[in-house]
C-alpha positions in Angstrom: -10.0 262.2 2.7 -7.1 261.1 4.8 -7.4 260.4 8.8 -5.3 262.7 11.0 -3.2 260.0 11.7 -2.1 259.2 8.1 1.0 260.9 6.6 0.3 264.0 4.7 1.9 265.0 1.6 4.8 267.1 2.2 5.1 270.5 0.5 8.8 271.5 -0.1 10.2 274.5 1.8 11.8 277.2 -0.2 15.4 276.8 -0.9 16.5 280.3 0.8 14.6 279.4 4.0 16.9 280.1 7.1 17.8 277.2 9.4 15.4 278.5 12.2 12.7 279.0 9.6 13.2 275.4 8.5 12.9 273.8 12.0 9.8 275.8 12.7 8.5 274.7 9.4 9.3 271.0 10.2 7.8 271.4 13.8 4.7 272.6 12.5 4.3 269.9 10.1 4.1 267.2 12.9 0.5 266.0 13.6 1.0 263.3 15.9 3.7 264.9 18.3 3.2 265.7 21.8 5.6 268.8 21.1 3.2 271.5 20.4 1.3 270.8 23.7 4.4 270.6 25.7 5.4 273.9 24.2 2.4 275.4 25.3 2.8 274.0 28.9 6.3 274.7 29.1 6.5 278.2 27.8 4.5 280.0 30.6 6.6 278.0 33.3 9.9 279.1 31.7 8.4 282.9 31.6 7.6 282.5 35.2 11.0 280.7 36.2 12.7 283.7 34.9 10.5 286.4 36.6 11.3 284.8 39.8 15.1 284.3 39.2 15.1 288.1 38.3 13.2 289.1 41.0 15.1 287.1 43.6 18.6 288.3 42.3 17.8 291.8 41.7 16.5 292.1 45.2 19.5 292.6 47.2 18.3 294.9 49.7 16.9 292.6 52.4 17.0 295.1 55.1 19.0 295.6 58.1 17.0 293.0 60.2 15.3 290.7 57.7 16.5 287.4 56.4 16.2 286.2 53.2 13.3 283.9 52.3 15.4 281.3 52.3 18.8 280.7 53.8 20.7 280.4 50.9 20.8 279.4 47.3 21.7 276.1 48.2 18.6 275.0 50.1 16.4 276.5 47.0 18.7 274.2 44.9 18.2 271.2 47.4 14.5 271.8 47.3 14.4 272.0 43.6 16.5 268.8 43.1 14.5 266.6 45.4 10.9 267.7 43.7 12.5 267.2 40.2 14.3 263.9 41.5 10.8 262.6 42.7 8.9 263.8 39.6 11.8 262.1 37.1 11.7 258.8 39.1 7.9 258.8 39.1 7.5 259.3 35.6 10.1 256.7 34.9 8.5 254.1 36.7 5.2 254.9 35.1 6.5 254.6 32.0 8.3 251.3 32.8 4.8 249.8 34.0 3.2 251.1 30.8 5.8 249.5 28.8 5.4 245.9 30.4 1.8 246.3 30.5 1.9 246.8 26.6 4.2 244.1 26.0 1.8 241.7 28.0 -1.0 242.8 26.0 0.8 242.2 22.4 1.6 238.8 23.7 -1.7 238.0 24.8 -2.9 239.1 21.5 -0.3 236.8 19.6 -1.6 234.2 21.6 -5.1 234.6 20.6 -4.3 234.7 17.0 -2.3 231.6 17.4 -4.9 229.7 19.1 -7.6 231.1 16.3 -5.0 229.8 13.4 -4.5 226.8 15.3 -8.3 226.1 15.5 -8.7 226.9 11.7 -6.0 224.3 10.8 -7.3 221.7 12.9 -10.8 221.6 11.1 -9.6 221.8 7.6 -10.7 219.0 5.1 -8.8 216.0 5.3 -10.0 214.9 1.8 -6.8 214.3 -0.4 -8.6 215.7 -3.7 -8.8 219.3 -1.7 -5.1 219.0 -0.4 -3.8 221.5 -2.8 -6.7 224.1 -1.9 -5.8 223.1 1.8 -2.1 223.7 1.6 -2.8 227.0 -0.3 -5.2 228.1 2.7 -2.8 227.4 5.3 0.2 229.0 3.5 -2.1 232.3 3.3 -3.4 232.1 6.6 -0.1 231.7 8.3 1.7 234.5 6.2 
C-alpha cells in the first residue's frame, strides 16, 4: 500500500470532458495541496462579503436625519486596505523567517553529514593490501 504522500496512479479523464470538468478533476486529484482547505475557508467568507456588499449598496434609504454607518466608501476601502496590507506584510515576514530557518537547518544537516563522512574516512584502513576496498568504500560513501 502506498503512503498518502506518494504519487498515485493517474486515471485519464474521458476525452469528451469539458474544460471546467477537467479542472475540477485535476483539482480533486491533488492530495498534498492546501487548495481544498483554502477553498473551505474562502467560500463562506466570499458569500459573506457578497451579502454585505448587496446589503450596503441596496440600502439606499438612510432616512432624513440618519448618517450612514461609515462616512463614505473611501473610509471603508482605507480600513480594508490597511488591514489587508498588515496581514500581507505579516505573512510575508513569517514566510521569510521560515525560509531562512529551513535554509539554516539544511546547512546544519549538511555539516553534520560532512562531519560523519570525514570521521569515516579518517578511520579507514591504511593497509596497502586493502587500498582498492578503501577506495571503493570512499567512492560509494561520497556519492
